[in-house]
N, CA, C and O atoms as a GROMACS GRO file, in nm:
protein
  452
    1MET      N    1   3.908  -3.825  17.102
    1MET     CA    2   3.967  -3.698  17.066
    1MET      C    3   3.910  -3.589  17.155
    1MET      O    4   3.792  -3.591  17.191
    2SER      N    5   3.994  -3.495  17.188
    2SER     CA    6   3.948  -3.384  17.273
    2SER      C    7   3.885  -3.274  17.188
    2SER      O    8   3.904  -3.269  17.066
    3ASN      N    9   3.810  -3.186  17.253
    3ASN     CA   10   3.742  -3.076  17.186
    3ASN      C   11   3.834  -2.978  17.117
    3ASN      O   12   3.793  -2.906  17.026
    4ASN      N   13   3.961  -2.974  17.160
    4ASN     CA   14   4.054  -2.879  17.098
    4ASN      C   15   4.150  -2.947  17.001
    4ASN      O   16   4.251  -2.889  16.962
    5ASP      N   17   4.119  -3.070  16.962
    5ASP     CA   18   4.200  -3.142  16.865
    5ASP      C   19   4.177  -3.083  16.726
    5ASP      O   20   4.066  -3.040  16.694
    6TYR      N   21   4.280  -3.082  16.645
    6TYR     CA   22   4.272  -3.026  16.510
    6TYR      C   23   4.154  -3.083  16.432
    6TYR      O   24   4.076  -3.007  16.374
    7ASP      N   25   4.141  -3.215  16.429
    7ASP     CA   26   4.036  -3.277  16.349
    7ASP      C   27   3.896  -3.239  16.398
    7ASP      O   28   3.805  -3.223  16.318
    8VAL      N   29   3.879  -3.225  16.528
    8VAL     CA   30   3.749  -3.185  16.584
    8VAL      C   31   3.716  -3.042  16.542
    8VAL      O   32   3.603  -3.014  16.502
    9ILE      N   33   3.813  -2.954  16.551
    9ILE     CA   34   3.791  -2.815  16.510
    9ILE      C   35   3.757  -2.809  16.362
    9ILE      O   36   3.662  -2.742  16.322
   10VAL      N   37   3.835  -2.879  16.280
   10VAL     CA   38   3.811  -2.880  16.135
   10VAL      C   39   3.671  -2.933  16.106
   10VAL      O   40   3.598  -2.875  16.025
   11CYS      N   41   3.633  -3.041  16.170
   11CYS     CA   42   3.501  -3.099  16.148
   11CYS      C   43   3.391  -3.000  16.184
   11CYS      O   44   3.296  -2.982  16.108
   12LYS      N   45   3.402  -2.936  16.299
   12LYS     CA   46   3.299  -2.842  16.342
   12LYS      C   47   3.289  -2.723  16.247
   12LYS      O   48   3.179  -2.678  16.215
   13VAL      N   49   3.403  -2.672  16.201
   13VAL     CA   50   3.402  -2.560  16.106
   13VAL      C   51   3.336  -2.605  15.976
   13VAL      O   52   3.249  -2.535  15.923
   14LEU      N   53   3.376  -2.720  15.924
   14LEU     CA   54   3.319  -2.768  15.798
   14LEU      C   55   3.170  -2.799  15.810
   14LEU      O   56   3.093  -2.768  15.719
   15VAL      N   57   3.130  -2.859  15.921
   15VAL     CA   58   2.987  -2.887  15.942
   15VAL      C   59   2.909  -2.757  15.944
   15VAL      O   60   2.804  -2.746  15.880
   16TYR      N   61   2.958  -2.660  16.017
   16TYR     CA   62   2.892  -2.529  16.024
   16TYR      C   63   2.878  -2.467  15.885
   16TYR      O   64   2.771  -2.420  15.847
   17LEU      N   65   2.986  -2.468  15.809
   17LEU     CA   66   2.983  -2.406  15.677
   17LEU      C   67   2.898  -2.486  15.579
   17LEU      O   68   2.836  -2.429  15.489
   18TYR      N   69   2.894  -2.617  15.596
   18TYR     CA   70   2.808  -2.699  15.512
   18TYR      C   71   2.661  -2.672  15.544
   18TYR      O   72   2.577  -2.667  15.453
   19LYS      N   73   2.630  -2.654  15.672
   19LYS     CA   74   2.493  -2.618  15.710
   19LYS      C   75   2.454  -2.484  15.647
   19LYS      O   76   2.343  -2.469  15.597
   20LYS      N   77   2.546  -2.389  15.649
   20LYS     CA   78   2.517  -2.260  15.585
   20LYS      C   79   2.492  -2.278  15.436
   20LYS      O   80   2.400  -2.218  15.380
   21TYR      N   81   2.573  -2.361  15.373
   21TYR     CA   82   2.557  -2.388  15.230
   21TYR      C   83   2.420  -2.451  15.202
   21TYR      O   84   2.356  -2.418  15.102
   22LYS      N   85   2.376  -2.543  15.288
   22LYS     CA   86   2.248  -2.612  15.271
   22LYS      C   87   2.131  -2.528  15.321
   22LYS      O   88   2.016  -2.573  15.317
   23ARG      N   89   2.160  -2.406  15.368
   23ARG     CA   90   2.059  -2.312  15.418
   23ARG      C   91   1.988  -2.365  15.542
   23ARG      O   92   1.870  -2.338  15.563
   24ILE      N   93   2.062  -2.440  15.624
   24ILE     CA   94   2.014  -2.484  15.754
   24ILE      C   95   2.045  -2.373  15.852
   24ILE      O   96   2.156  -2.319  15.852
   25ASP      N   97   1.950  -2.338  15.935
   25ASP     CA   98   1.965  -2.226  16.028
   25ASP      C   99   2.082  -2.249  16.124
   25ASP      O  100   2.085  -2.348  16.196
   26VAL      N  101   2.177  -2.157  16.124
   26VAL     CA  102   2.294  -2.163  16.212
   26VAL      C  103   2.322  -2.025  16.269
   26VAL      O  104   2.292  -1.924  16.204
   27PRO      N  105   2.379  -2.018  16.389
   27PRO     CA  106   2.412  -1.887  16.447
   27PRO      C  107   2.528  -1.823  16.371
   27PRO      O  108   2.625  -1.890  16.336
   28GLU      N  109   2.518  -1.695  16.346
   28GLU     CA  110   2.621  -1.622  16.272
   28GLU      C  111   2.754  -1.612  16.347
   28GLU      O  112   2.859  -1.605  16.285
   29ASP      N  113   2.750  -1.613  16.479
   29ASP     CA  114   2.871  -1.594  16.559
   29ASP      C  115   2.932  -1.727  16.606
   29ASP      O  116   3.008  -1.728  16.703
   30TYR      N  117   2.900  -1.836  16.542
   30TYR     CA  118   2.945  -1.968  16.584
   30TYR      C  119   3.097  -1.983  16.578
   30TYR      O  120   3.157  -2.042  16.668
   31LEU      N  121   3.158  -1.932  16.474
   31LEU     CA  122   3.303  -1.948  16.455
   31LEU      C  123   3.379  -1.850  16.544
   31LEU      O  124   3.438  -1.753  16.497
   32THR      N  125   3.377  -1.878  16.674
   32THR     CA  126   3.439  -1.790  16.772
   32THR      C  127   3.525  -1.873  16.867
   32THR      O  128   3.475  -1.966  16.931
   33PRO      N  129   3.654  -1.841  16.877
   33PRO     CA  130   3.740  -1.915  16.971
   33PRO      C  131   3.705  -1.883  17.116
   33PRO      O  132   3.636  -1.786  17.146
   34MET      N  133   3.755  -1.968  17.205
   34MET     CA  134   3.736  -1.955  17.349
   34MET      C  135   3.588  -1.965  17.386
   34MET      O  136   3.539  -1.895  17.474
   35THR      N  137   3.517  -2.054  17.316
   35THR     CA  138   3.378  -2.083  17.346
   35THR      C  139   3.366  -2.232  17.373
   35THR      O  140   3.463  -2.307  17.360
   36LYS      N  141   3.248  -2.275  17.412
   36LYS     CA  142   3.223  -2.417  17.436
   36LYS      C  143   3.253  -2.498  17.311
   36LYS      O  144   3.309  -2.608  17.320
   37ASP      N  145   3.216  -2.447  17.195
   37ASP     CA  146   3.235  -2.520  17.071
   37ASP      C  147   3.380  -2.518  17.020
   37ASP      O  148   3.425  -2.613  16.956
   38PHE      N  149   3.450  -2.411  17.048
   38PHE     CA  150   3.589  -2.398  17.005
   38PHE      C  151   3.676  -2.353  17.123
   38PHE      O  152   3.712  -2.236  17.134
   39PRO      N  153   3.709  -2.448  17.211
   39PRO     CA  154   3.786  -2.413  17.332
   39PRO      C  155   3.936  -2.399  17.305
   39PRO      O  156   4.018  -2.468  17.365
   40VAL      N  157   3.968  -2.310  17.214
   40VAL     CA  158   4.108  -2.284  17.178
   40VAL      C  159   4.130  -2.134  17.173
   40VAL      O  160   4.036  -2.056  17.156
   41CYS      N  161   4.255  -2.094  17.189
   41CYS     CA  162   4.287  -1.951  17.184
   41CYS      C  163   4.273  -1.899  17.041
   41CYS      O  164   4.270  -1.977  16.946
   42GLN      N  165   4.266  -1.769  17.028
   42GLN     CA  166   4.252  -1.704  16.897
   42GLN      C  167   4.363  -1.747  16.801
   42GLN      O  168   4.338  -1.775  16.684
   43GLU      N  169   4.486  -1.752  16.852
   43GLU     CA  170   4.601  -1.787  16.768
   43GLU      C  171   4.586  -1.928  16.710
   43GLU      O  172   4.611  -1.949  16.591
   44MET      N  173   4.546  -2.025  16.794
   44MET     CA  174   4.529  -2.162  16.745
   44MET      C  175   4.412  -2.171  16.647
   44MET      O  176   4.420  -2.242  16.547
   45PHE      N  177   4.305  -2.100  16.675
   45PHE     CA  178   4.189  -2.098  16.587
   45PHE      C  179   4.227  -2.042  16.451
   45PHE      O  180   4.193  -2.099  16.347
   46ASP      N  181   4.297  -1.930  16.451
   46ASP     CA  182   4.342  -1.868  16.326
   46ASP      C  183   4.436  -1.960  16.249
   46ASP      O  184   4.427  -1.971  16.126
   47GLU      N  185   4.525  -2.025  16.320
   47GLU     CA  186   4.620  -2.117  16.256
   47GLU      C  187   4.545  -2.235  16.193
   47GLU      O  188   4.582  -2.280  16.084
   48THR      N  189   4.442  -2.284  16.260
   48THR     CA  190   4.362  -2.394  16.205
   48THR      C  191   4.290  -2.348  16.079
   48THR      O  192   4.289  -2.420  15.978
   49LEU      N  193   4.229  -2.229  16.083
   49LEU     CA  194   4.163  -2.176  15.963
   49LEU      C  195   4.263  -2.157  15.850
   49LEU      O  196   4.231  -2.182  15.734
   50ALA      N  197   4.383  -2.113  15.883
   50ALA     CA  198   4.487  -2.094  15.781
   50ALA      C  199   4.523  -2.228  15.716
   50ALA      O  200   4.540  -2.235  15.594
   51MET      N  201   4.534  -2.332  15.796
   51MET     CA  202   4.564  -2.464  15.740
   51MET      C  203   4.450  -2.512  15.652
   51MET      O  204   4.473  -2.572  15.546
   52MET      N  205   4.327  -2.486  15.695
   52MET     CA  206   4.212  -2.526  15.615
   52MET      C  207   4.208  -2.450  15.482
   52MET      O  208   4.172  -2.507  15.379
   53LEU      N  209   4.243  -2.323  15.486
   53LEU     CA  210   4.251  -2.243  15.364
   53LEU      C  211   4.359  -2.297  15.272
   53LEU      O  212   4.337  -2.310  15.151
   54ASP      N  213   4.476  -2.327  15.328
   54ASP     CA  214   4.586  -2.382  15.249
   54ASP      C  215   4.551  -2.516  15.185
   54ASP      O  216   4.597  -2.546  15.075
   55GLU      N  217   4.468  -2.596  15.254
   55GLU     CA  218   4.426  -2.725  15.202
   55GLU      C  219   4.313  -2.712  15.100
   55GLU      O  220   4.276  -2.809  15.035
   56GLY      N  221   4.258  -2.592  15.087
   56GLY     CA  222   4.149  -2.570  14.993
   56GLY      C  223   4.013  -2.615  15.045
   56GLY      O  224   3.920  -2.634  14.967
   57LEU      N  225   4.001  -2.631  15.177
   57LEU     CA  226   3.875  -2.676  15.236
   57LEU      C  227   3.775  -2.562  15.253
   57LEU      O  228   3.654  -2.584  15.251
   58ILE      N  229   3.828  -2.439  15.270
   58ILE     CA  230   3.744  -2.322  15.292
   58ILE      C  231   3.798  -2.206  15.210
   58ILE      O  232   3.911  -2.210  15.161
   59LYS      N  233   3.715  -2.102  15.196
   59LYS     CA  234   3.756  -1.979  15.128
   59LYS      C  235   3.680  -1.863  15.190
   59LYS      O  236   3.589  -1.883  15.270
   60GLY      N  237   3.717  -1.741  15.152
   60GLY     CA  238   3.641  -1.626  15.197
   60GLY      C  239   3.708  -1.541  15.302
   60GLY      O  240   3.642  -1.458  15.366
   61PHE      N  241   3.836  -1.560  15.322
   61PHE     CA  242   3.909  -1.470  15.412
   61PHE      C  243   4.052  -1.460  15.361
   61PHE      O  244   4.095  -1.536  15.274
   62LYS      N  245   4.124  -1.365  15.416
   62LYS     CA  246   4.261  -1.345  15.372
   62LYS      C  247   4.347  -1.308  15.491
   62LYS      O  248   4.298  -1.280  15.600
   63TYR      N  249   4.475  -1.308  15.466
   63TYR     CA  250   4.572  -1.267  15.567
   63TYR      C  251   4.622  -1.128  15.533
   63TYR      O  252   4.637  -1.093  15.416
   64ILE      N  253   4.648  -1.051  15.636
   64ILE     CA  254   4.720  -0.926  15.615
   64ILE      C  255   4.834  -0.923  15.716
   64ILE      O  256   4.828  -0.988  15.820
   65GLU      N  257   4.935  -0.850  15.683
   65GLU     CA  258   5.049  -0.841  15.774
   65GLU      C  259   5.029  -0.721  15.866
   65GLU      O  260   5.013  -0.608  15.820
   66ALA      N  261   5.030  -0.748  15.993
   66ALA     CA  262   5.013  -0.644  16.093
   66ALA      C  263   5.150  -0.584  16.128
   66ALA      O  264   5.254  -0.634  16.085
   67TRP      N  265   5.146  -0.480  16.204
   67TRP     CA  266   5.268  -0.417  16.251
   67TRP      C  267   5.352  -0.521  16.324
   67TRP      O  268   5.300  -0.596  16.406
   68GLY      N  269   5.478  -0.528  16.296
   68GLY     CA  270   5.567  -0.624  16.359
   68GLY      C  271   5.580  -0.754  16.280
   68GLY      O  272   5.654  -0.843  16.320
   69GLY      N  273   5.509  -0.763  16.168
   69GLY     CA  274   5.522  -0.879  16.082
   69GLY      C  275   5.427  -0.994  16.111
   69GLY      O  276   5.427  -1.094  16.040
   70ASP      N  277   5.345  -0.980  16.216
   70ASP     CA  278   5.249  -1.086  16.246
   70ASP      C  279   5.141  -1.089  16.138
   70ASP      O  280   5.094  -0.986  16.091
   71GLU      N  281   5.104  -1.210  16.099
   71GLU     CA  282   4.993  -1.224  16.005
   71GLU      C  283   4.865  -1.238  16.084
   71GLU      O  284   4.860  -1.312  16.183
   72ILE      N  285   4.761  -1.168  16.041
   72ILE     CA  286   4.632  -1.182  16.106
   72ILE      C  287   4.528  -1.216  16.000
   72ILE      O  288   4.543  -1.181  15.883
   73ILE      N  289   4.426  -1.285  16.042
   73ILE     CA  290   4.318  -1.325  15.951
   73ILE      C  291   4.213  -1.216  15.948
   73ILE      O  292   4.174  -1.162  16.052
   74VAL      N  293   4.169  -1.184  15.829
   74VAL     CA  294   4.059  -1.091  15.812
   74VAL      C  295   3.942  -1.169  15.754
   74VAL      O  296   3.944  -1.207  15.637
   75LEU      N  297   3.841  -1.193  15.836
   75LEU     CA  298   3.722  -1.260  15.787
   75LEU      C  299   3.640  -1.158  15.710
   75LEU      O  300   3.624  -1.044  15.753
   76GLU      N  301   3.589  -1.200  15.598
   76GLU     CA  302   3.512  -1.108  15.514
   76GLU      C  303   3.363  -1.137  15.522
   76GLU      O  304   3.288  -1.101  15.431
   77ASN      N  305   3.321  -1.202  15.629
   77ASN     CA  306   3.182  -1.239  15.650
   77ASN      C  307   3.125  -1.324  15.538
   77ASN      O  308   3.003  -1.338  15.525
   78ASN      N  309   3.212  -1.382  15.457
   78ASN     CA  310   3.163  -1.472  15.354
   78ASN      C  311   3.249  -1.598  15.349
   78ASN      O  312   3.269  -1.656  15.242
   79ILE      N  313   3.299  -1.639  15.464
   79ILE     CA  314   3.376  -1.762  15.470
   79ILE      C  315   3.283  -1.876  15.429
   79ILE      O  316   3.171  -1.888  15.479
   80LYS      N  317   3.331  -1.960  15.337
   80LYS     CA  318   3.248  -2.066  15.280
   80LYS      C  319   3.326  -2.195  15.270
   80LYS      O  320   3.449  -2.196  15.265
   81ILE      N  321   3.250  -2.303  15.267
   81ILE     CA  322   3.308  -2.433  15.241
   81ILE      C  323   3.328  -2.445  15.090
   81ILE      O  324   3.248  -2.394  15.012
   82THR      N  325   3.434  -2.511  15.049
   82THR     CA  326   3.460  -2.534  14.908
   82THR      C  327   3.412  -2.674  14.869
   82THR      O  328   3.383  -2.755  14.958
   83PRO      N  329   3.403  -2.704  14.740
   83PRO     CA  330   3.372  -2.841  14.701
   83PRO      C  331   3.471  -2.941  14.760
   83PRO      O  332   3.432  -3.052  14.799
   84THR      N  333   3.597  -2.903  14.767
   84THR     CA  334   3.697  -2.989  14.830
   84THR      C  335   3.664  -3.013  14.976
   84THR      O  336   3.679  -3.125  15.026
   85GLY      N  337   3.617  -2.909  15.046
   85GLY     CA  338   3.578  -2.922  15.186
   85GLY      C  339   3.458  -3.013  15.204
   85GLY      O  340   3.453  -3.091  15.299
   86ILE      N  341   3.362  -3.004  15.113
   86ILE     CA  342   3.245  -3.091  15.120
   86ILE      C  343   3.286  -3.237  15.102
   86ILE      O  344   3.244  -3.324  15.178
   87HIS      N  345   3.370  -3.262  15.001
   87HIS     CA  346   3.415  -3.400  14.978
   87HIS      C  347   3.500  -3.450  15.094
   87HIS      O  348   3.491  -3.567  15.132
   88TYR      N  349   3.582  -3.363  15.150
   88TYR     CA  350   3.665  -3.400  15.266
   88TYR      C  351   3.576  -3.440  15.383
   88TYR      O  352   3.602  -3.540  15.451
   89LEU      N  353   3.472  -3.363  15.406
   89LEU     CA  354   3.379  -3.390  15.515
   89LEU      C  355   3.306  -3.523  15.493
   89LEU      O  356   3.285  -3.598  15.588
   90LYS      N  357   3.268  -3.551  15.369
   90LYS     CA  358   3.192  -3.672  15.338
   90LYS      C  359   3.280  -3.796  15.325
   90LYS      O  360   3.238  -3.905  15.364
   91ASP      N  361   3.399  -3.782  15.271
   91ASP     CA  362   3.480  -3.898  15.234
   91ASP      C  363   3.592  -3.933  15.329
   91ASP      O  364   3.638  -4.048  15.330
   92ASN      N  365   3.637  -3.840  15.410
   92ASN     CA  366   3.748  -3.866  15.501
   92ASN      C  367   3.697  -3.948  15.620
   92ASN      O  368   3.600  -3.910  15.685
   93TYR      N  369   3.762  -4.058  15.648
   93TYR     CA  370   3.719  -4.149  15.754
   93TYR      C  371   3.709  -4.079  15.890
   93TYR      O  372   3.611  -4.098  15.962
   94ILE      N  373   3.808  -4.001  15.924
   94ILE     CA  374   3.806  -3.932  16.054
   94ILE      C  375   3.689  -3.834  16.060
   94ILE      O  376   3.620  -3.826  16.162
   95MET      N  377   3.666  -3.760  15.952
   95MET     CA  378   3.555  -3.665  15.950
   95MET      C  379   3.422  -3.739  15.961
   95MET      O  380   3.333  -3.697  16.035
   96ARG      N  381   3.408  -3.850  15.889
   96ARG     CA  382   3.283  -3.927  15.893
   96ARG      C  383   3.254  -3.976  16.035
   96ARG      O  384   3.141  -3.969  16.082
   97SER      N  385   3.358  -4.025  16.104
   97SER     CA  386   3.336  -4.075  16.240
   97SER      C  387   3.304  -3.960  16.336
   97SER      O  388   3.225  -3.978  16.428
   98LEU      N  389   3.364  -3.843  16.314
   98LEU     CA  390   3.334  -3.728  16.400
   98LEU      C  391   3.193  -3.676  16.375
   98LEU      O  392   3.124  -3.635  16.468
   99VAL      N  393   3.150  -3.676  16.248
   99VAL     CA  394   3.014  -3.630  16.217
   99VAL      C  395   2.912  -3.714  16.294
   99VAL      O  396   2.808  -3.663  16.336
  100GLU      N  397   2.941  -3.841  16.311
  100GLU     CA  398   2.850  -3.929  16.384
  100GLU      C  399   2.853  -3.904  16.534
  100GLU      O  400   2.758  -3.939  16.604
  101LYS      N  401   2.960  -3.843  16.586
  101LYS     CA  402   2.976  -3.825  16.730
  101LYS      C  403   2.947  -3.684  16.779
  101LYS      O  404   2.913  -3.666  16.896
  102ILE      N  405   2.960  -3.585  16.694
  102ILE     CA  406   2.945  -3.445  16.736
  102ILE      C  407   2.798  -3.404  16.723
  102ILE      O  408   2.742  -3.411  16.613
  103PRO      N  409   2.736  -3.360  16.832
  103PRO     CA  410   2.594  -3.323  16.827
  103PRO      C  411   2.562  -3.218  16.720
  103PRO      O  412   2.457  -3.224  16.658
  104GLU      N  413   2.651  -3.123  16.700
  104GLU     CA  414   2.627  -3.017  16.602
  104GLU      C  415   2.614  -3.071  16.460
  104GLU      O  416   2.557  -3.005  16.373
  105ALA      N  417   2.666  -3.191  16.438
  105ALA     CA  418   2.666  -3.250  16.304
  105ALA      C  419   2.540  -3.331  16.275
  105ALA      O  420   2.519  -3.372  16.161
  106ALA      N  421   2.457  -3.354  16.375
  106ALA     CA  422   2.340  -3.440  16.357
  106ALA      C  423   2.251  -3.395  16.242
  106ALA      O  424   2.194  -3.479  16.172
  107ALA      N  425   2.237  -3.265  16.222
  107ALA     CA  426   2.149  -3.213  16.118
  107ALA      C  427   2.197  -3.247  15.978
  107ALA      O  428   2.118  -3.247  15.883
  108ILE      N  429   2.326  -3.275  15.962
  108ILE     CA  430   2.374  -3.306  15.827
  108ILE      C  431   2.412  -3.452  15.809
  108ILE      O  432   2.434  -3.496  15.696
  109ALA      N  433   2.419  -3.528  15.916
  109ALA     CA  434   2.463  -3.667  15.906
  109ALA      C  435   2.378  -3.745  15.806
  109ALA      O  436   2.431  -3.825  15.729
  110SER      N  437   2.248  -3.723  15.806
  110SER     CA  438   2.161  -3.797  15.714
  110SER      C  439   2.181  -3.755  15.568
  110SER      O  440   2.145  -3.830  15.478
  111LEU      N  441   2.238  -3.640  15.545
  111LEU     CA  442   2.262  -3.594  15.407
  111LEU      C  443   2.376  -3.671  15.342
  111LEU      O  444   2.391  -3.668  15.220
  112PHE      N  445   2.458  -3.740  15.422
  112PHE     CA  446   2.575  -3.808  15.371
  112PHE      C  447   2.548  -3.953  15.333
  112PHE      O  448   2.638  -4.020  15.282
  113VAL      N  449   2.430  -4.002  15.356
  113VAL     CA  450   2.402  -4.144  15.330
  113VAL      C  451   2.390  -4.169  15.182
  113VAL      O  452   2.366  -4.282  15.140
   0.00000   0.00000   0.00000
C-alpha cells in the first residue's frame, strides 16, 4: 500500500489519536496534510477525516458551509479517537497488519497483544 492510500491514512490518524488517548508523547501538529506522514492534499485529507467521522471512528470536529456551498472542516483542537475507532484499530485485519508495518505505530503495537 502506498503512503497516500485510504487505509494507511486512517491507520496513522487512529494510531496518533490512540497514542494521545494513552498519554504517549506525540507532536501536536502531526495531523497535517502535504507532509511526509500525510502526503495528500488538504481536500483528500479532509475527505478522509469526514469518512472517519461518518464511520464513528473519530470525533471532535465539525463541518461548516463556506461561501459557495463548499463544506470545510473545523478542527476544535480536541479531535479524539472513539471506542469504535479503538476497536477498529485493534480488530480490523488491515489495520492490524499496518500497525505492524508503520514505524509510527511501534509504540502501540505491544498494547494490542
